[in-house]
C-alpha positions in Angstrom: -13.4 64.0 -17.9 -15.5 67.1 -17.2 -17.6 68.4 -13.7 -20.3 70.8 -14.8 -22.4 72.4 -12.5 -25.3 75.3 -12.7 -28.0 77.1 -10.7 -30.3 78.8 -12.0 -32.7 82.0 -11.6 -29.8 84.2 -9.4 -31.4 87.1 -8.1 -28.9 89.2 -9.0 -27.5 91.1 -12.0 -25.8 89.7 -14.5 -23.6 92.2 -14.7 -22.4 92.0 -10.7 -21.1 89.0 -11.6 -19.7 88.4 -14.3 -16.3 90.4 -13.3 -15.9 88.3 -10.8 -16.1 85.5 -13.7 -12.9 87.4 -15.3 -11.1 87.6 -12.0 -11.2 83.8 -11.4 -11.4 82.0 -15.2 -7.3 81.0 -15.0 -6.9 80.0 -11.5 -8.0 76.6 -9.7 -10.7 76.5 -8.4 -10.0 75.5 -5.1 -8.3 79.5 -5.2 -10.9 80.6 -6.3 -13.1 79.9 -3.0 -10.3 81.0 -0.7 -10.4 84.5 -3.2 -13.8 85.3 -4.1 -15.1 86.5 -0.1 -12.2 88.6 -0.1 -13.3 90.7 -3.5 -16.2 92.9 -1.5 -18.7 91.9 -4.5 -22.1 90.9 -4.1 -21.9 88.4 -5.6 -19.5 86.0 -4.3 -21.6 84.1 -2.1 -23.9 82.2 -5.5 -20.6 82.2 -8.0 -18.5 79.9 -4.9 -21.7 77.7 -4.5 -21.8 76.5 -8.0 -17.9 76.2 -8.1 -18.9 74.2 -4.1 -20.9 72.4 -6.1 -18.7 71.3 -8.7 -16.2 70.5 -6.5 -18.5 68.5 -5.0 -19.4 66.7 -8.3 -15.6 66.0 -9.2 -15.1 64.2 -5.8 -18.3 62.5 -5.7 -15.9 60.6 -8.5 -13.6 59.8 -7.4 -11.6 63.2 -9.3 -9.1 65.0 -6.9 -9.0 68.4 -6.0 -5.8 69.9 -6.9 -6.0 67.7 -11.0 -9.0 70.5 -11.7 -9.7 73.4 -13.4 -11.9 75.8 -14.5 -12.4 74.9 -19.0 -15.8 77.2 -19.0 -17.3 79.7 -16.6 -20.4 81.1 -17.8 -22.9 83.9 -16.5 -25.7 84.1 -18.9 -28.7 86.0 -18.3 -32.4 84.5 -17.0 -36.1 85.5 -16.9 -37.1 89.4 -15.6 -38.7 90.2 -12.9 -40.7 93.3 -13.8 -41.6 96.0 -10.8 -42.3 99.4 -10.6 -42.5 102.1 -7.7 -45.3 104.3 -7.5 -44.4 107.7 -7.7 -46.1 111.6 -7.3 -49.3 112.2 -9.0 -50.5 108.2 -8.9 -47.4 107.2 -11.3 -45.3 104.4 -11.5 -41.9 104.1 -12.3 -40.7 100.4 -13.9 -37.6 98.4 -13.3 -36.4 95.3 -14.0 -35.2 92.2 -11.5 -32.6 90.8 -13.8 -31.9 86.6 -12.5 -29.0 85.4 -13.8 -27.5 82.0 -14.9 -24.0 81.2 -13.3 -22.6 77.3 -15.2 -19.3 75.9 -14.1 -18.0 73.1 -16.1 -14.4 72.5 -14.4 -12.1 69.9 -16.4 -9.4 67.4 -14.6 -6.1 68.7 -15.6 -4.6 64.8 -16.8 -7.2 64.9 -20.2 -4.6 67.9 -21.8 -1.8 65.9 -20.8 -3.6 62.5 -22.8 -4.0 65.1 -25.8 -0.5 66.7 -26.0 0.9 63.0 -25.3 -1.6 61.8 -29.0 0.1 64.7 -30.7 3.9 63.4 -30.1 3.1 60.3 -30.6 1.9 61.4 -33.8 5.0 63.6 -34.1 6.9 59.9 -34.0 4.6 58.0 -36.0 5.7 61.2 -38.8 9.5 61.4 -38.3 9.0 57.8 -38.8 7.7 57.6 -41.9 10.5 60.0 -43.0 13.1 57.6 -42.1 11.2 54.5 -44.3 10.9 56.6 -46.8 14.8 57.5 -46.5 15.8 54.4 -46.1 14.0 52.9 -49.1 15.9 55.7 -51.6 18.8 54.4 -49.8 18.5 50.7 -50.6 17.7 51.9 -54.1 20.2 53.7 -54.8 22.7 50.7 -53.1 21.5 48.1 -55.2 21.6 50.3 -58.8 25.5 50.5 -58.0 25.7 46.5 -57.9 24.2 46.4 -60.8 26.5 48.9 -61.9 29.5 47.2 -61.0 28.9 43.9 -61.6 29.5 41.2 -64.4 27.5 38.1 -64.2 
């Protein structure tokens, strides 16, 4: 089962949030929330807020937090605010305030084990088919021996 949470128009550059997303991508969501405040980066608050929202959605559906992991963390670019600063001789130096869209998708660990079970079942079926083929060839050989060896 997938749980999605998204926060758009965060007034922080995606360039500043992406290293944090790379840091926590392999962790469990609960551990990621614990570690983010100690990273020393400004974007941790916005990222933690989205992860907490996803965990709240999972709790609402009755899924325990321990059985979740990150499927996907996307840090996309939002619109840019065009601003500027006045400088000498009546000139203007423009700059852009970048925004980011943060999207977190959590998945349950049980979903993966179901996929593994299906693969195991396919392997068992294939082994069963091979055994059936072997048994058929043995029976055919025995039937030929019986026809050739006896006189009726």
